[in-house]
C-alpha positions as CSV (number, residue, x, y, z in Angstrom):
1,M,129.9,126.3,115.8
2,Q,132.3,127.5,118.4
3,I,136.0,127.1,117.6
4,N,137.7,126.3,120.9
5,K,141.0,124.9,119.6
6,A,142.9,125.6,116.4
7,E,146.4,124.4,115.8
8,F,148.7,124.1,112.9
9,R,149.1,120.4,112.0
10,C,151.4,120.3,108.9
11,S,152.4,121.7,105.5
12,S,152.4,119.4,102.5
13,E,154.0,119.7,99.1
14,K,151.9,116.8,97.7
15,I,148.8,115.0,98.7
16,S,150.7,111.9,99.8
17,Q,151.9,114.1,102.8
18,V,148.5,115.2,104.0
19,P,147.4,113.8,107.4
20,K,146.4,110.1,107.3
21,D,143.3,110.1,109.6
22,D,139.6,110.1,109.1
23,L,139.0,113.8,109.9
24,R,137.4,115.7,107.1
25,D,139.0,118.6,105.3
26,I,137.2,121.9,104.7
27,A,139.5,123.8,102.3
28,F,139.8,127.5,101.3
29,I,141.2,128.8,98.0
30,G,141.2,131.9,96.0
31,R,143.4,134.2,93.9
32,S,146.4,135.5,95.5
33,N,145.7,138.6,97.6
34,V,142.0,137.8,98.1
35,G,142.4,138.0,101.9
36,K,142.4,134.2,102.6
37,S,144.8,134.3,105.5
38,S,142.8,137.1,107.2
39,L,139.6,135.2,106.7
40,I,141.0,132.0,108.2
41,N,142.3,134.0,111.2
42,M,138.9,135.7,111.6
43,L,137.0,132.3,111.4
44,T,139.3,130.6,114.0
45,G,139.6,133.6,116.3
46,H,143.4,133.4,116.1
47,K,145.2,136.5,114.9
48,A,148.2,134.7,113.5
49,L,147.2,131.1,112.7
50,A,147.5,131.7,109.0
51,K,150.4,134.0,108.0
52,V,149.1,137.2,106.5
53,S,151.6,138.7,104.0
54,S,151.9,141.9,102.2
55,T,153.3,139.9,99.3
56,P,150.5,138.0,97.4
57,G,151.1,134.4,96.6
58,K,152.9,133.5,99.9
59,T,151.0,130.2,100.6
60,R,152.8,127.6,98.4
61,L,152.0,124.5,100.3
62,I,148.8,122.8,101.5
63,N,148.5,123.9,105.2
64,H,146.4,121.8,107.6
65,F,145.0,123.3,110.8
66,R,143.3,120.9,113.2
67,I,140.1,122.5,114.5
68,N,138.5,121.3,117.8
69,D,140.2,117.9,117.2
70,S,137.3,117.1,114.9
71,W,138.1,118.5,111.4
72,Y,140.8,120.3,109.4
73,L,140.7,123.7,108.0
74,V,142.9,123.6,104.9
75,D,144.7,126.7,103.5
76,L,145.5,126.0,99.8
77,P,147.9,128.0,97.7
78,G,146.4,130.9,95.8
79,Y,146.1,130.8,92.1
80,G,146.8,133.2,89.3
81,Y,149.5,135.5,90.7
82,A,151.7,136.9,88.0
83,R,154.9,137.6,90.0
84,V,155.7,133.9,90.2
85,S,157.6,132.2,87.3
86,K,155.6,130.1,84.8
87,S,157.2,126.8,86.1
88,K,156.3,127.7,89.7
89,R,152.7,128.6,88.6
90,G,152.4,125.2,86.9
91,E,153.6,123.6,90.1
92,F,150.9,125.4,92.1
93,S,148.2,124.4,89.8
94,K,149.4,120.8,90.0
95,I,149.4,120.7,93.8
96,I,146.0,122.5,93.9
97,L,144.4,120.2,91.3
98,D,145.9,117.0,92.8
99,Y,144.4,118.0,96.2
100,I,141.0,119.1,94.9
101,L,140.5,116.3,92.5
102,K,142.3,113.3,94.2
103,C,142.4,113.9,97.9
104,E,139.6,111.8,99.5
105,K,139.7,113.9,102.7
106,M,138.6,117.0,100.9
107,H,135.0,117.4,101.9
108,F,134.1,120.9,100.9
109,L,135.8,123.8,99.2
110,F,135.3,127.5,99.8
111,V,136.3,129.7,96.8
112,L,137.2,133.2,97.9
113,V,136.5,136.1,95.5
114,D,137.2,139.8,96.1
115,S,133.8,141.5,96.4
116,R,135.2,144.8,94.9
117,L,136.0,143.2,91.5
118,E,133.9,142.2,88.5
119,P,133.8,138.4,88.1
120,Q,137.3,137.5,87.1
121,A,138.0,135.1,84.2
122,I,140.4,133.0,86.2
123,D,137.8,132.6,89.1
124,M,135.1,131.7,86.6
125,R,137.4,129.1,84.9
126,F,138.3,127.7,88.3
127,I,134.6,127.5,89.4
128,E,133.7,125.9,86.0
129,M,136.4,123.2,86.6
130,L,134.9,122.4,90.0
131,G,131.5,122.0,88.4
132,E,132.8,119.7,85.7
133,N,134.4,117.5,88.3
134,G,131.5,117.5,90.7
135,I,133.4,119.2,93.6
136,P,131.2,120.5,96.3
137,F,131.9,124.2,96.9
138,G,130.7,127.6,98.1
139,I,131.8,131.1,97.3
140,I,132.9,133.7,100.0
141,F,132.9,137.3,99.0
142,T,135.8,138.9,100.9
143,K,136.6,142.5,101.8
144,G,133.0,143.4,102.2
145,D,133.9,146.3,104.5
146,K,135.5,148.1,101.6
147,L,132.0,148.5,99.9
148,S,128.7,149.9,101.0
149,A,125.9,147.4,101.6
150,A,124.3,148.3,98.3
151,Q,127.6,147.9,96.4
152,L,128.2,144.5,98.0
153,K,124.7,143.4,97.1
154,K,125.3,144.4,93.5
155,S,128.6,142.6,93.4
156,V,127.0,139.3,94.6
157,E,124.2,139.8,92.0
158,R,126.8,140.3,89.3
159,Y,128.5,137.1,90.2
160,S,125.2,135.2,90.5
161,A,124.1,136.5,87.0
162,A,127.5,135.4,85.5
163,L,127.3,131.9,87.1
164,A,123.6,131.5,86.1
165,E,124.7,131.6,82.5
166,Q,126.2,128.1,83.0
167,W,124.8,126.8,86.2
168,E,121.2,125.6,86.9
169,E,121.7,125.7,90.6
170,L,124.0,128.3,92.2
171,P,126.5,127.4,95.0
172,P,126.0,128.7,98.5
173,M,127.4,132.3,98.8
174,F,128.6,134.2,101.8
175,R,129.6,137.8,102.4
176,S,132.5,138.5,104.7
177,S,134.8,141.1,106.1
178,S,137.8,139.9,108.2
179,A,138.1,143.4,109.6
180,R,134.6,143.5,110.9
181,G,134.1,139.8,111.6
182,T,131.1,139.7,109.1
183,G,130.0,136.3,107.8
184,R,131.9,134.4,110.6
185,E,128.8,132.8,112.1
186,E,127.2,132.0,108.8
187,I,130.3,130.3,107.4
188,L,131.0,128.3,110.6
189,D,127.3,127.2,110.8
190,Y,127.5,126.0,107.2
191,I,130.7,124.1,107.9
192,E,129.0,122.5,110.8
193,K,126.2,121.3,108.5
194,C,128.7,120.0,106.0
195,L,130.5,117.9,108.6
């Protein structure tokens, strides 16, 4: 898939505010500081489409970007960042859960995980919740340039083994590096198939 046009459409505080049209949403989520904004910018080929921040947890709204006038790339708030008050964290999880579980436009969800880390309990709980609710999703391993090829392979295998304890069929998995552009074609090709 070639992305020729990518433009910010709107930010929403609740799902009643998301665009009312028949274009499908392909959404991206992950823990704060997983490199989501950088990945979105790499996929779209726009350096500053999604705001990259040195402060984790900056995305607090559902951000819709209209791609090629044919679908939306959706940037969801990160989850599990400690420097936000408990009441704010609850608010994030409500906006995230409402969107994922109730928004009919949501067609596919990419869960981003940091390839440098062991499987994190919060990611595993989030993935389990997706499975329990029958949400179609894939996993993108970010920051692949920070590891050797062998380390990255081992990281993906660790995650696969952890998921295989509960899942009969593993979700699609992608390795990426925003710095190097790794994984861009594979992820965009998969999105094209989904649509």
